[in-house]
MARVO-794236 format. One record per residue (C-alpha): residue in three letters; x, y negated, z negated. Coordinates in pm, whole numbers, plus 32768, in hexadecimal, padded with zeros to 4 digits. Layout:
BEGIN
AlaXYZ ...
# end
This chain:
BEGIN
Unk3B56694516A7 Unk39F5696D1746 Unk3A2B69671898 Unk3B0A6A801923 Unk3C1969E91A09 Unk3C1A6A771B52 Unk3D6D6AAB1C31 Unk3D386A011D7A Unk3DCE6A731ED0 Unk3F476A771EBD Unk3F77699B1FFC Unk3E4268F82045 Unk3D5D67E61F7D Unk3E1367AA1E7B Unk3DD2665C1DD7 Unk3E7666841C7D Unk3F2867681BDE Unk3EC6679A1A59 Unk3F8A68171944 Unk3F59682D17BD Unk403467C216BB Unk3FDB67DE153B Unk404766DD1440 Unk4000671112B8 Unk3EB3670812C1 Unk3E1967171419 Unk3E3067851574 Unk3E72666A1699 Unk3E44667C1801 Unk3F1E660B18F1 Unk3ED665C71A5A Unk3FD565BF1B6B Unk3F9564FB1C79 Unk400665CA1DDD Unk3FC465471F35 Unk3EB1660B1FF1 Unk3EA66699216A Unk3DDF65C52257 Unk3DBB660123C5 Unk3D67671C24C2 Unk3D2668422432 Unk3CFD69B324C2 Unk3C0B6A91241D Unk3BD46BBC2476 Unk3ADD6CB523DB Unk3B116E4C23F3 Unk39DF6F082414 Unk3A5170B623C6 Unk3968720123DE Unk39B472C222C6 Unk38A173DA2315 Unk3954752E2321 Unk39C6752B2466 Unk3A9E73F32461 Unk3BD2749B2392 Unk3CA5746324C6 Unk3C2972D324CA Unk3C6972A9235B Unk3DB973112394 Unk3E3A725924C4 Unk3D84711823F2 Unk3E70716722BF Unk3F9C717C23AE Unk3F8470752475 Unk3EF66F4123BC Unk404D6EBE23AF Unk40576EA324F8 Unk3F1F6DF92553 Unk3FA76CD92449 Unk40F16D1024E7 Unk405D6C722648 Unk3F8C6B842598 Unk40AD6B0E250D Unk41316AA92641 Unk400969DC26C0 Unk4043684F26CC Unk3F7F672F272C Unk3FC065C1276C Unk3FB0656D25E7 Unk4085668A254F Unk405667C724D0 Unk3ED5681524AD Unk3E7468C62379 Unk3E106A1E235A Unk3D196ABF2296 Unk3CA96C3822C0 Unk3B426CD021FB Unk3B156E5621E5 Unk39976F0B2228 Unk395C707C2206 Unk380B70F32296 Unk3786724C22E2 Unk37CA72C8216B Unk3693738620CC Unk36F773331F6C Unk36CC71A01FA5 Unk35A870E41F6F Unk348E7153206D Unk33C47025204E Unk351B6F5920E4 Unk34FE705F2218 Unk362F71292163 Unk370B6FF521A0 Unk38396F9E20B2 Unk39106E6C2085 Unk3A636F112026 Unk3B1A6D862069 Unk3A996C1420A4 Unk3B876B322159 Unk3CF26B4620AE Unk3E446B062104 Unk3EB06C021FE0 Unk3F226D1220B7 Unk3FAC6DDD1FBB Unk3E3F6DFA1F14 Unk3DBC6E082072 Unk3E956F3A209E Unk3E2C70051F7D Unk3CDC6FDB1FA1 Unk3D0D705120FD Unk3DB5716B209C Unk3CD171CE1F91 Unk3BBB71F420CD Unk3B5B736020D6 Unk3A3A741221C3 Unk38F5748D2159 Unk37CF74F1226E Unk36B773E12253 Unk35E6731D235D Unk369E72082447 Unk35DA70E12487 Unk36D86FCF2538 Unk35E06EA02559 Unk35A46EE423E4 Unk37026ED02396 Unk37406D882485 Unk36316CE423FB Unk36A46D112277 Unk38076C8522D8 Unk37976B8D23B4 Unk36B36AF7226F Unk37796B4D215A Unk38EA6ADE21B1 Unk395769792188 Unk3993694D233B Unk3A4F67FD237B Unk396D66F72425 Unk3A7C666924EC Unk3A5966D32689 Unk3BE566B12698 Unk3BEA681B25AB Unk3C0C69482628 Unk3AD66A142578 Unk3AC86B7C25FF Unk3A316C9E2573 Unk3AB96E3B25D5 Unk39C56F3325AA Unk3A3370AC25F7 Unk397771DB25DA Unk387472DC26A7 Unk3715734C26C9 Unk361872852739 Unk366271082726 Unk34D970BD2705 Unk34B0717B25D3 Unk340C70D02488 Unk33146FDC245C Unk33FA6E9E2492 Unk34076E642629 Unk35316E0A269B Unk34A86D0A2770 Unk34426C4F2632 Unk35826CA925AA Unk364B6C132718 Unk35386ADA26DE Unk35ED6A7825A2 Unk37576AC5261B Unk372169C02747 Unk368F68BC2654 Unk37BC68D8258C Unk38AA68E12687 Unk391D6A342639 Unk398A6B3B274E Unk393D6CA72746 Unk39F46D9E27B7 Unk399B6F3B27A1 Unk3A6F703A2789 Unk39EA719C27F9 Unk3A8672B6276E Unk3A6C73CD2861 Unk3A5573D529DA Unk39F572A52AA5 Unk38DB73272B5E Unk3840739B2A1F Unk38697272297D Unk37BB71A72A76 Unk36B6729E2A7C Unk3697726A28FD Unk368D70E42960 Unk37BA7068289F Unk38126FA729ED Unk36B26EDE297A Unk37246E462818 Unk38466DA428EE Unk37BC6D2029DF Unk36AC6C8F2939 Unk37CA6C2E2833 Unk38986B7C294B Unk39A26C9D2921 Unk3A356D97298D Unk3A0B6F2129A8 Unk3AF2702A296E Unk3B1871862935 Unk3C3072332876 Unk3CF273972801 Unk3C6A7398269D Unk3D0C74DD2666 Unk3E727472271E Unk3FAF74542644 Unk4085735926D9 Unk41F674122754 Unk42E673AD262D Unk4431735526BA Unk454A734325AA Unk4665723125D3 Unk47A471D32549 Unk46F2708724A5 Unk4614714023C8 Unk46DB71962298 Unk475A701822B5 Unk45F96FA222BC Unk45BA7076218A Unk46C46FD920AF Unk469E6E5A213B Unk45366E8D209C Unk45BF6EFD1F57 Unk46A16DB11F3A Unk45846CEA1F8D Unk44AC6DA41E5E Unk45CD6D121D8B Unk45AA6B841DD2 Unk44446B711D54 Unk44196AA11C18 Unk42B36AB51B64 Unk421469911AA9 Unk40B8695B1A37 Unk3FB66A3C1977 Unk3F8B6AD91AFD Unk411B6B261B48 Unk41636C5F1AA0 Unk3FFB6CEA1AEA Unk402C6C751C92 Unk418F6D161C6E Unk412E6E401C13 Unk40096E2B1D1E Unk413D6E1B1E26 Unk41EF6F301D95 Unk40C0700F1DC5 Unk40C46FB91F4C Unk42266FE11F6D Unk41ED716F1EC8 Unk409B719E1FD3 Unk4168710A2116 Unk42AA71C420C2 Unk420E7313203D Unk421573BC2195 Unk437773C6221C Unk42F574472359 Unk422C733223A5 Unk432372212410 Unk41F2714224C9 Unk4167712223A1 Unk42D070BF22A1 Unk43447001238E Unk42176F2D23E8 Unk41FC6F2B225C Unk43566E872225 Unk43436DBB234B Unk41F76D0222CA Unk429E6CE9215D Unk43AA6C4A21DC Unk42D36B3622A7 Unk42D269DE21FA Unk4192697122A1 Unk40CA6AE22252 Unk41586B1A211E Unk416F69FE202A Unk41116A321ED8 Unk416968BE1E39 Unk402F69221D58 Unk40F869E41C8A Unk427B69F61D24 Unk433868E11C9D Unk43F168C31DF2 Unk430668AC1F06 Unk427167AE1DFE Unk438C66CB1DF0 Unk43B766FD1F5F Unk426866791FA2 Unk429465631E8C Unk43E665111E53 Unk4386645C1D01 Unk430A65AA1C69 Unk441E65F31BA9 Unk43F364D81AAF Unk4281651A1A68 Unk426D66801A52 Unk423A67131918 Unk436167B118B4 Unk42C868751791 Unk4219694B18C1 Unk435A69BF1940 Unk44276AE61937 Unk44CC6B2617F8 Unk46286ACC188F Unk45B6698A18D5 Unk44CC68FC17EC Unk45DF68681720 Unk467A67CF1809 Unk46BF667C1877 Unk460F65D4199A Unk474065951A4A Unk479F66FB1A46 Unk467B678B1AAE Unk467F669B1BF8 Unk47D1671E1C20 Unk472F68781C0E Unk463367FF1D05 Unk471367821E13 Unk47FD68CF1E0E Unk46D069AB1E12 Unk462768E31F26 Unk474168DD1FF1 Unk478A6A801FA5 Unk46236ABB2053 Unk465869E22158 Unk47676A9B21AF Unk46D06C00218A Unk45BA6B69225F Unk469B6B31237E Unk47286C75235B Unk45C56D2A2348 Unk45606C4A24A2 Unk46AF6C97254D Unk46BF6DFD24F7 Unk45396E4A2538 Unk45896DC426A8 Unk46BC6E8726F4 Unk45D46FD42652 Unk44A56F4A2779 Unk45BB6F4D288A Unk46367096281E Unk44FF713727FB Unk448770852979 Unk45B7713029F7 Unk4575726C2975 Unk4408728A2A09 Unk44B372512B57 Unk45A073302B32 Unk44B774362AD2 Unk439273FE2B7A Unk42A073AA2A5D Unk416272C52A94 Unk40AE71FF29DD Unk3F2F72AD295A Unk3DFC72052914 Unk3E1471DD27A4 Unk3D8370E226CA Unk3ED2700F26BF Unk3ED56FEC2836 Unk3D8C6FA02869 Unk3D706EA32755 Unk3EDB6E0C27A7 Unk3E3D6DC2291D Unk3D356D2C28C6 Unk3DAB6C4827D7 Unk3EA96BEE2914 Unk3D846BA729EE Unk3CA86ADA28ED Unk3D6369F92845 Unk3D9E69302990 Unk3C4168B22961 Unk3C9168062852 Unk3DCC677028C5 Unk3E9B68522824 Unk3FBE691628A8 Unk40916A33284F Unk41FF69D6281A 
# end
């Protein structure tokens, strides 16, 4: 084929799935339509300073991504659940193109959180110039921002050094943000007073957002719970419910397994692990209809009648469609039960942690997780959205 096929987001903007079969003399392309998602969206662009002093910020971002998306998962609106898309930029790396202000897009807006997690975990720090106006302006012009005024469109830029550096003024970036209805929030890594002296408050004021500061080198206190091992086990059970199909099926499942490995590799960071498991079990955040037969059939009840059997796993491709439907029904029921268990266990875990904090006097510190969560809860109200 002359035109390479590109794998779309596993969650959003999937107009059709392409499968390829081969007859005796030629390839045949089949398009299987999957209903698309419409309605209000939440689009969040995360802009991270990766200069040499930001190791702590990057580690917090890697650990706390899942907390942010789980907070977004709780946001509701009158028309149901807004669709969630996240983009990622780095700035301040001297290895990036100087002509672009050392700014680089790591990921455009996507709902493929497994791929996003792998991209985020690949970030490292390397000294360079931090041009805040440049990276904000780049994200506003390069990303496909939704045009609807009912969508919550937001930028979170985190870093340190003077906010006014670079050739692109923050006022120019803010003017573009207002034109597109995008809120700009600034997160200074360090002392609040110093953040003000280095003008980070101006970006938020101009961008109709919030200015805050965090201790980017702080590590969240980990509280082991009796529920941790159960969540591990349920995640393994969830992995057994996927049935791949289509040319992207096996590759997409491999990406998910890689995200599993990354998220669960650090057994000392239960915040990251449990946050990942909860995100993965969410029907809204982790809908893999583009490559997982269970999600595709749940979205389109007739999908098992249309899927190309030759693209299924070897154990199913030679079975009857009736047998396939029975397997899909059983896996759907199994996955639903696992999801319900994860939700219940995570709720019990949260109650346990809250009680332990109260008993031991542990208080929350200002880190990326707490500030982004606070800002989201405040700002979604502007769009007739609320946290469940």
